N, CA, C and O atoms as a DFTB+ gen file, in Angstrom:
260 C
 N C O
     1  1      -1.374       2.099      12.975
     2  2      -0.925       3.277      13.694
     3  2      -1.112       4.542      12.860
     4  3      -0.396       5.523      13.063
     5  1      -2.037       4.537      11.951
     6  2      -2.310       5.731      11.156
     7  2      -3.224       6.633      11.980
     8  3      -4.321       6.224      12.359
     9  1      -2.774       7.866      12.261
    10  2      -3.581       8.750      13.087
    11  2      -4.825       9.258      12.356
    12  3      -4.911       9.202      11.129
    13  1      -5.763       9.743      13.124
    14  2      -6.963      10.338      12.551
    15  2      -6.558      11.483      11.636
    16  3      -5.675      12.272      11.971
    17  1      -7.199      11.569      10.494
    18  2      -6.886      12.634       9.542
    19  2      -5.864      12.228       8.497
    20  3      -5.565      13.004       7.590
    21  1      -5.320      11.013       8.613
    22  2      -4.366      10.507       7.630
    23  2      -4.976       9.270       6.978
    24  3      -5.489       8.383       7.661
    25  1      -4.913       9.224       5.648
    26  2      -5.457       8.095       4.905
    27  2      -4.339       7.406       4.142
    28  3      -3.584       8.047       3.411
    29  1      -4.241       6.097       4.318
    30  2      -3.291       5.273       3.563
    31  2      -3.974       4.852       2.262
    32  3      -5.107       4.370       2.277
    33  1      -3.270       5.038       1.124
    34  2      -3.845       4.662      -0.167
    35  2      -3.168       3.438      -0.785
    36  3      -3.849       2.526      -1.254
    37  1      -1.828       3.412      -0.790
    38  2      -1.132       2.305      -1.450
    39  2       0.344       2.323      -1.090
    40  3       0.870       3.323      -0.603
    41  1       1.009       1.184      -1.343
    42  2       2.457       1.073      -1.149
    43  2       3.085       0.392      -2.352
    44  3       2.456      -0.434      -3.013
    45  1       4.330       0.747      -2.628
    46  2       5.135       0.088      -3.644
    47  2       6.495      -0.171      -3.027
    48  3       7.017       0.677      -2.304
    49  1       7.075      -1.327      -3.298
    50  2       8.406      -1.675      -2.803
    51  2       9.310      -1.864      -4.016
    52  3       8.921      -2.497      -4.998
    53  1      10.535      -1.303      -3.941
    54  2      11.443      -1.475      -5.072
    55  2      11.850      -2.942      -5.199
    56  3      11.685      -3.720      -4.260
    57  1      12.380      -3.313      -6.361
    58  2      12.665      -4.722      -6.642
    59  2      13.735      -5.310      -5.726
    60  3      13.795      -6.528      -5.559
    61  1      14.576      -4.472      -5.132
    62  2      15.590      -4.958      -4.196
    63  2      15.031      -5.132      -2.780
    64  3      15.669      -5.745      -1.924
    65  1      13.849      -4.593      -2.546
    66  2      13.247      -4.681      -1.223
    67  2      13.869      -3.735      -0.213
    68  3      13.753      -3.941       0.995
    69  1      14.531      -2.696      -0.712
    70  2      15.222      -1.773       0.195
    71  2      14.467      -0.470       0.439
    72  3      14.756       0.243       1.401
    73  1      13.508      -0.156      -0.418
    74  2      12.739       1.076      -0.253
    75  2      11.263       0.799      -0.440
    76  3      10.864      -0.032      -1.256
    77  1      10.471       1.506       0.325
    78  2       9.014       1.409       0.213
    79  2       8.472       2.816      -0.010
    80  3       8.843       3.760       0.688
    81  1       7.610       2.934      -0.969
    82  2       6.962       4.206      -1.268
    83  2       5.497       4.065      -0.870
    84  3       4.810       3.147      -1.317
    85  1       5.027       4.977      -0.029
    86  2       3.637       4.915       0.408
    87  2       2.923       6.191       0.003
    88  3       3.454       7.294       0.136
    89  1       1.725       6.019      -0.486
    90  2       0.879       7.150      -0.830
    91  2      -0.084       7.371       0.333
    92  3      -0.978       6.564       0.592
    93  1       0.127       8.480       1.018
    94  2      -0.682       8.845       2.173
    95  2      -1.363      10.176       1.852
    96  3      -0.853      10.966       1.057
    97  1      -2.497      10.413       2.466
    98  2      -3.225      11.663       2.254
    99  2      -3.557      12.274       3.610
   100  3      -4.009      11.589       4.527
   101  1      -3.319      13.589       3.713
   102  2      -3.663      14.315       4.939
   103  2      -3.954      15.766       4.581
   104  3      -3.287      16.355       3.730
   105  1      -4.944      16.323       5.230
   106  2      -5.282      17.729       5.004
   107  2      -4.240      18.657       5.622
   108  3      -4.015      19.765       5.136
   109  1      -3.609      18.192       6.699
   110  2      -2.659      19.031       7.433
   111  2      -1.323      18.309       7.574
   112  3      -1.297      17.155       8.003
   113  1      -0.217      18.959       7.225
   114  2       1.104      18.329       7.341
   115  2       1.399      17.800       8.751
   116  3       2.101      16.799       8.895
   117  1       0.886      18.446       9.771
   118  2       1.124      18.005      11.142
   119  2       0.609      16.575      11.364
   120  3       1.189      15.823      12.147
   121  1      -0.453      16.210      10.691
   122  2      -0.977      14.846      10.819
   123  2       0.043      13.822      10.329
   124  3       0.193      12.760      10.933
   125  1       0.741      14.132       9.245
   126  2       1.779      13.226       8.748
   127  2       2.972      13.187       9.692
   128  3       3.582      12.135       9.881
   129  1       3.303      14.319      10.278
   130  2       4.400      14.375      11.238
   131  2       4.119      13.448      12.414
   132  3       5.020      12.764      12.900
   133  1       2.878      13.426      12.866
   134  2       2.488      12.520      13.950
   135  2       2.686      11.075      13.530
   136  3       3.218      10.278      14.303
   137  1       2.268      10.720      12.323
   138  2       2.417       9.353      11.816
   139  2       3.896       8.970      11.725
   140  3       4.286       7.883      12.152
   141  1       4.723       9.870      11.165
   142  2       6.158       9.615      11.027
   143  2       6.801       9.390      12.396
   144  3       7.684       8.545      12.537
   145  1       6.366      10.133      13.387
   146  2       6.984      10.020      14.712
   147  2       6.812       8.633      15.326
   148  3       7.581       8.252      16.209
   149  1       5.816       7.875      14.875
   150  2       5.616       6.509      15.370
   151  2       6.655       5.541      14.799
   152  3       6.876       4.469      15.361
   153  1       7.286       5.910      13.701
   154  2       8.175       4.992      12.983
   155  2       9.599       5.510      12.793
   156  3      10.464       4.756      12.347
   157  1       9.866       6.778      13.117
   158  2      11.165       7.362      12.753
   159  2      12.362       6.760      13.476
   160  3      13.503       7.046      13.113
   161  1      12.126       5.931      14.492
   162  2      13.241       5.232      15.127
   163  2      13.634       3.975      14.351
   164  3      14.679       3.383      14.618
   165  1      12.800       3.569      13.394
   166  2      13.054       2.352      12.623
   167  2      13.421       2.613      11.164
   168  3      14.181       1.851      10.566
   169  1      12.882       3.688      10.592
   170  2      13.107       3.983       9.171
   171  2      13.289       5.481       8.969
   172  3      12.902       6.295       9.807
   173  1      13.889       5.818       7.837
   174  2      14.032       7.221       7.444
   175  2      12.886       7.576       6.512
   176  3      12.478       6.765       5.681
   177  1      12.377       8.767       6.650
   178  2      11.258       9.229       5.833
   179  2      11.652      10.438       5.005
   180  3      12.465      11.264       5.419
   181  1      11.061      10.518       3.841
   182  2      11.094      11.730       3.032
   183  2       9.649      11.975       2.611
   184  3       9.044      11.146       1.933
   185  1       9.108      13.102       3.012
   186  2       7.730      13.440       2.655
   187  2       7.773      14.403       1.483
   188  3       8.408      15.457       1.543
   189  1       7.091      14.025       0.422
   190  2       7.060      14.823      -0.797
   191  2       5.609      15.185      -1.093
   192  3       4.825      14.320      -1.483
   193  1       5.245      16.451      -0.912
   194  2       3.875      16.857      -1.249
   195  2       3.656      16.743      -2.759
   196  3       4.531      17.104      -3.545
   197  1       2.507      16.249      -3.152
   198  2       2.183      16.100      -4.573
   199  2       0.788      16.642      -4.859
   200  3      -0.023      16.838      -3.954
   201  1       0.537      16.872      -6.118
   202  2      -0.769      17.318      -6.604
   203  2      -1.229      16.354      -7.688
   204  3      -0.407      15.689      -8.318
   205  1      -2.517      16.276      -7.905
   206  2      -2.991      15.555      -9.080
   207  2      -2.590      16.363     -10.313
   208  3      -2.266      17.546     -10.200
   209  1      -2.609      15.744     -11.464
   210  2      -2.292      16.473     -12.702
   211  2      -3.243      17.647     -12.892
   212  3      -2.820      18.738     -13.273
   213  1      -4.525      17.425     -12.626
   214  2      -5.517      18.493     -12.787
   215  2      -5.216      19.667     -11.853
   216  3      -5.302      20.824     -12.264
   217  1      -4.866      19.373     -10.608
   218  2      -4.532      20.453      -9.666
   219  2      -3.297      21.218     -10.132
   220  3      -3.256      22.447     -10.080
   221  1      -2.288      20.469     -10.588
   222  2      -1.056      21.099     -11.055
   223  2      -1.314      22.038     -12.223
   224  3      -0.859      23.181     -12.219
   225  1      -2.047      21.553     -13.225
   226  2      -2.233      22.333     -14.433
   227  2      -3.265      23.448     -14.273
   228  3      -3.352      24.331     -15.126
   229  1      -4.032      23.420     -13.214
   230  2      -4.998      24.496     -12.990
   231  2      -4.345      25.726     -12.358
   232  3      -4.942      26.802     -12.335
   233  1      -3.136      25.571     -11.850
   234  2      -2.421      26.703     -11.252
   235  2      -1.736      27.521     -12.340
   236  3      -1.338      26.978     -13.371
   237  1      -1.600      28.809     -12.116
   238  2      -0.841      29.633     -13.080
   239  2       0.592      29.097     -13.192
   240  3       1.197      28.709     -12.193
   241  1       1.113      29.083     -14.392
   242  2       2.456      28.536     -14.613
   243  2       3.525      29.252     -13.800
   244  3       4.559      28.646     -13.518
   245  1       3.333      30.499     -13.412
   246  2       4.316      31.220     -12.600
   247  2       4.468      30.586     -11.220
   248  3       5.508      30.748     -10.581
   249  1       3.440      29.862     -10.747
   250  2       3.503      29.187      -9.437
   251  2       4.204      27.838      -9.537
   252  3       4.509      27.249      -8.500
   253  1       4.473      27.321     -10.734
   254  2       5.033      25.998     -10.907
   255  2       6.536      25.962     -10.690
   256  3       7.109      24.878     -10.575
   257  1       7.175      27.089     -10.634
   258  2       8.648      27.143     -10.527
   259  2       9.102      26.992      -9.104
   260  3      10.303      27.014      -8.834
């Protein structure tokens, strides 16, 4: 049920089996919102935007705060 424009990369489950962390990629946040809407009646989601280390360090430090 991954919509067009969203790429699944990997999943990790905590040792208790109570949380799953998924690495998803999308050019537009709306694409992730569509994906979440397929599952939000079953699980709670927290979407955390991330950057690669190279992307992070290439930005001026004033933008990091």
